[in-house]
MARVEXTOR-222526 format. One record per residue (C-alpha): residue in three letters; x, y, z. Coordinates in Angstrom, 2 decimals. Layout:
<atoms>
(atom 'ALA', (X, Y, Z)) ...
</atoms>
This chain:
<atoms>
(atom 'MET', (22.64, -16.98, 24.98)) (atom 'THR', (25.17, -14.74, 23.20)) (atom 'LYS', (25.44, -11.41, 23.17)) (atom 'TYR', (26.48, -9.45, 20.07)) (atom 'VAL', (27.39, -6.09, 19.76)) (atom 'LEU', (27.75, -5.04, 16.72)) (atom 'ASN', (29.36, -1.69, 15.55)) (atom 'SER', (29.29, 0.46, 12.31)) (atom 'GLY', (32.64, 1.33, 12.18)) (atom 'ALA', (35.33, 4.37, 12.66)) (atom 'VAL', (35.31, 3.79, 16.64)) (atom 'GLY', (37.72, 6.23, 18.16)) (atom 'LYS', (35.63, 9.28, 16.16)) (atom 'ASN', (33.16, 9.77, 18.14)) (atom 'PRO', (34.27, 9.40, 22.19)) (atom 'GLU', (30.74, 9.33, 23.19)) (atom 'LEU', (30.51, 7.10, 20.71)) (atom 'SER', (32.74, 5.16, 21.53)) (atom 'ARG', (32.64, 5.18, 25.50)) (atom 'ARG', (28.85, 3.58, 25.30)) (atom 'TYR', (30.21, 0.83, 22.70)) (atom 'PHE', (32.36, -0.37, 25.04)) (atom 'MET', (30.82, -0.19, 28.08)) (atom 'GLU', (28.44, -2.24, 26.16)) (atom 'ILE', (30.69, -4.83, 25.71)) (atom 'VAL', (31.79, -5.43, 29.23)) (atom 'LYS', (28.11, -4.80, 30.86)) (atom 'GLY', (27.80, -6.97, 33.69)) (atom 'LEU', (30.75, -8.66, 33.34)) (atom 'GLY', (32.05, -7.49, 36.18)) (atom 'LYS', (35.11, -5.46, 37.54)) (atom 'LYS', (37.80, -7.53, 35.54)) (atom 'PRO', (36.42, -7.99, 32.29)) (atom 'GLN', (38.70, -10.54, 30.34)) (atom 'ILE', (38.65, -9.38, 26.45)) (atom 'LEU', (40.21, -11.52, 23.55)) (atom 'ILE', (40.66, -8.63, 20.75)) (atom 'CYS', (41.14, -10.36, 17.13)) (atom 'TYR', (43.21, -8.51, 14.34)) (atom 'PHE', (42.52, -11.47, 11.65)) (atom 'ALA', (41.12, -8.65, 9.39)) (atom 'ARG', (44.01, -7.20, 8.99)) (atom 'PRO', (47.50, -8.38, 7.80)) (atom 'ARG', (50.13, -10.18, 10.39)) (atom 'GLU', (52.38, -7.71, 10.54)) (atom 'VAL', (50.20, -4.69, 12.03)) (atom 'TRP', (48.70, -6.88, 14.89)) (atom 'GLU', (50.96, -6.10, 17.96)) (atom 'GLU', (51.05, -2.30, 16.82)) (atom 'LYS', (47.62, -2.47, 16.62)) (atom 'PHE', (46.75, -4.35, 20.01)) (atom 'VAL', (49.83, -1.92, 21.97)) (atom 'GLU', (47.07, 0.65, 20.87)) (atom 'ASP', (44.33, -0.43, 22.09)) (atom 'GLN', (45.81, -1.59, 25.26)) (atom 'LYS', (45.65, 2.24, 26.02)) (atom 'PHE', (42.77, 3.41, 24.33)) (atom 'ILE', (40.14, 0.42, 25.48)) (atom 'PRO', (40.62, 1.16, 29.27)) (atom 'ALA', (41.18, 4.59, 29.02)) (atom 'LEU', (36.94, 4.63, 27.47)) (atom 'LEU', (35.89, 2.36, 30.25)) (atom 'SER', (34.60, 3.65, 34.25)) (atom 'PRO', (38.12, 4.03, 36.75)) (atom 'ASP', (36.42, 0.63, 38.67)) (atom 'VAL', (36.90, -1.38, 35.46)) (atom 'HIS', (40.19, -2.68, 34.77)) (atom 'PRO', (40.06, -5.77, 32.10)) (atom 'GLY', (42.45, -7.99, 30.78)) (atom 'LEU', (43.15, -8.01, 27.49)) (atom 'ASP', (44.83, -10.66, 25.38)) (atom 'MET', (45.68, -10.74, 21.20)) (atom 'ALA', (44.03, -13.02, 19.31)) (atom 'MET', (46.37, -15.77, 17.54)) (atom 'PRO', (44.58, -19.15, 15.06)) (atom 'ASP', (47.05, -21.66, 16.39)) (atom 'LYS', (44.97, -20.65, 20.34)) (atom 'PHE', (42.04, -18.91, 18.67)) (atom 'SER', (40.08, -21.75, 20.49)) (atom 'GLU', (41.40, -21.96, 24.00)) (atom 'GLN', (41.70, -18.08, 24.09)) (atom 'VAL', (38.31, -17.74, 23.20)) (atom 'ARG', (37.16, -20.19, 26.14)) (atom 'GLN', (39.01, -17.93, 28.85)) (atom 'MET', (37.12, -15.01, 27.40)) (atom 'ASP', (34.53, -13.30, 28.92)) (atom 'ALA', (34.21, -11.49, 25.62)) (atom 'ILE', (35.27, -11.38, 22.08)) (atom 'TYR', (36.25, -7.91, 20.14)) (atom 'ILE', (36.30, -8.34, 16.18)) (atom 'ARG', (38.44, -5.32, 14.81)) (atom 'GLY', (37.35, -3.65, 11.00)) (atom 'GLY', (39.60, -4.33, 7.87)) (atom 'ASP', (39.40, -6.75, 4.89)) (atom 'ASP', (36.23, -8.78, 4.56)) (atom 'PHE', (37.79, -11.19, 3.06)) (atom 'LEU', (40.73, -12.47, 5.20)) (atom 'LEU', (38.90, -11.96, 8.21)) (atom 'ARG', (36.20, -14.47, 7.01)) (atom 'TYR', (39.24, -16.72, 5.68)) (atom 'TRP', (40.16, -17.14, 9.00)) (atom 'LEU', (36.91, -17.13, 11.10)) (atom 'LYS', (35.56, -19.97, 8.92)) (atom 'GLN', (38.27, -22.21, 10.04)) (atom 'PHE', (36.26, -22.31, 13.59)) (atom 'ASP', (33.12, -23.91, 15.22)) (atom 'LEU', (31.05, -20.75, 15.66)) (atom 'PRO', (29.18, -19.83, 17.05)) (atom 'LYS', (29.42, -23.15, 19.28)) (atom 'LEU', (32.81, -21.94, 20.23)) (atom 'TRP', (31.90, -18.72, 21.83)) (atom 'VAL', (28.34, -19.70, 23.11)) (atom 'GLY', (27.55, -17.84, 26.08)) (atom 'LYS', (30.20, -15.04, 25.52)) (atom 'VAL', (29.81, -11.11, 24.79)) (atom 'VAL', (30.85, -11.12, 20.91)) (atom 'ALA', (31.52, -7.87, 19.77)) (atom 'GLY', (32.58, -6.62, 15.89)) (atom 'THR', (32.92, -2.92, 13.98)) (atom 'SER', (32.72, -2.62, 10.26)) (atom 'ALA', (33.85, -5.89, 9.03)) (atom 'GLY', (34.28, -7.24, 12.34)) (atom 'SER', (30.09, -6.79, 12.10)) (atom 'ASP', (29.73, -7.98, 8.63)) (atom 'ALA', (31.62, -11.38, 9.29)) (atom 'LEU', (28.64, -12.23, 11.41)) (atom 'VAL', (25.42, -11.28, 9.61)) (atom 'ASN', (23.88, -13.18, 6.92)) (atom 'SER', (24.77, -10.48, 4.32)) (atom 'PHE', (26.18, -7.11, 4.24)) (atom 'TRP', (27.47, -4.11, 1.57)) (atom 'THR', (31.10, -3.34, 1.80)) (atom 'CYS', (32.83, 0.16, 1.22)) (atom 'ASP', (35.78, -2.26, -0.21)) (atom 'TRP', (34.55, -3.39, -3.15)) (atom 'ARG', (30.97, -1.57, -2.77)) (atom 'GLN', (28.47, -4.45, -3.34)) (atom 'CYS', (26.96, -7.38, -1.32)) (atom 'MET', (28.82, -10.79, 0.17)) (atom 'ASP', (27.61, -13.00, 2.46)) (atom 'GLY', (28.61, -12.94, 5.65)) (atom 'LEU', (29.05, -16.24, 8.46)) (atom 'GLY', (25.33, -16.54, 8.54)) (atom 'ILE', (25.41, -16.12, 12.82)) (atom 'LEU', (23.09, -13.53, 13.03)) (atom 'PRO', (19.52, -13.58, 10.70)) (atom 'VAL', (20.26, -9.40, 10.42)) (atom 'LYS', (21.99, -7.63, 6.96)) (atom 'PHE', (24.45, -5.00, 7.66)) (atom 'LEU', (26.03, -2.07, 6.10)) (atom 'PRO', (28.48, -0.32, 8.08)) (atom 'HIS', (29.63, 3.33, 8.19)) (atom 'TYR', (26.25, 4.14, 6.40)) (atom 'GLN', (25.82, 7.65, 5.74)) (atom 'SER', (29.00, 8.40, 6.16)) (atom 'ASN', (32.36, 9.97, 3.81)) (atom 'TYR', (34.09, 6.93, 3.71)) (atom 'GLY', (35.83, 6.33, 0.61)) (atom 'LEU', (35.69, 10.08, -0.14)) (atom 'ASN', (39.08, 10.33, -1.36)) (atom 'ASP', (37.87, 7.05, -3.68)) (atom 'THR', (38.79, 7.81, -7.89)) (atom 'ARG', (35.66, 6.14, -7.92)) (atom 'GLY', (33.67, 8.92, -6.44)) (atom 'PRO', (32.15, 9.04, -3.73)) (atom 'VAL', (29.18, 6.19, -1.92)) (atom 'ASP', (25.82, 6.39, -3.09)) (atom 'TRP', (23.99, 5.13, 0.26)) (atom 'GLU', (20.50, 4.72, -0.91)) (atom 'LYS', (21.78, 2.83, -3.87)) (atom 'ALA', (24.25, 0.19, -1.21)) (atom 'TYR', (20.77, 0.40, 0.71)) (atom 'ARG', (18.19, -0.55, -2.11)) (atom 'GLN', (20.96, -3.31, -3.49)) (atom 'LEU', (21.06, -4.41, 0.32)) (atom 'GLN', (17.54, -5.03, 0.69)) (atom 'GLU', (17.52, -6.81, -2.52)) (atom 'TYR', (20.31, -9.03, -1.97)) (atom 'GLY', (19.73, -12.96, -0.34)) (atom 'ASN', (16.53, -13.27, 1.98)) (atom 'ARG', (14.60, -9.91, 1.26)) (atom 'THR', (12.47, -10.41, 4.32)) (atom 'LEU', (15.55, -9.92, 6.59)) (atom 'PRO', (16.30, -6.40, 8.74)) (atom 'ILE', (19.08, -4.33, 7.17)) (atom 'HIS', (21.01, -2.32, 10.41)) (atom 'ALA', (22.38, 0.41, 8.70)) (atom 'LEU', (24.43, 2.43, 10.89)) (atom 'LYS', (26.50, 5.25, 11.07)) (atom 'GLU', (29.80, 5.28, 12.55)) (atom 'GLY', (29.70, 4.60, 15.88)) (atom 'GLU', (26.39, 3.61, 16.63)) (atom 'PHE', (26.12, -0.17, 17.16)) (atom 'VAL', (23.42, -2.51, 18.02)) (atom 'VAL', (23.02, -5.23, 20.79)) (atom 'ILE', (21.63, -8.60, 19.20)) (atom 'GLU', (21.25, -11.69, 21.59)) (atom 'LYS', (20.86, -15.26, 20.48)) 
</atoms>
């Protein structure tokens, strides 16, 4: 059984929701959970910078008695890294870039029995289909989870976008009609998350 924790995005905007999210990720993993942080959705040149930030951010949200071991995912070592970890945390960013990298691995077989957490694009990649704020359209995820996902729901995401504000109800309707209409939709506000075990 693999535990998936899908977050809508903007982790950090709401400290209490962020704390609950990361506590859910490490729940049942002991006092020294090993977490692999995946930045595949971001340009390569920012991975180390983001990792330094997360090395401070994540432990500060956990209980004082929890001391996580953190590692940064690298494509050439990813399979071996996953095997050594308790949890994989997939950060958001570019949906296309993330799916490019993740398609190269034998998922979900590789991380069976682990905790797999995503945020925004990191969650998008794991589901059957999703609506992306960047492209403002529906797309296919990797199909690991039989659900649809709408990140950043009802937020001011892209408020300064020249295309104008996102019409969230239109986005929801588009996702309803896209692909398999029988699948449930998780339209989560920023910081909210859902747990799915499979």
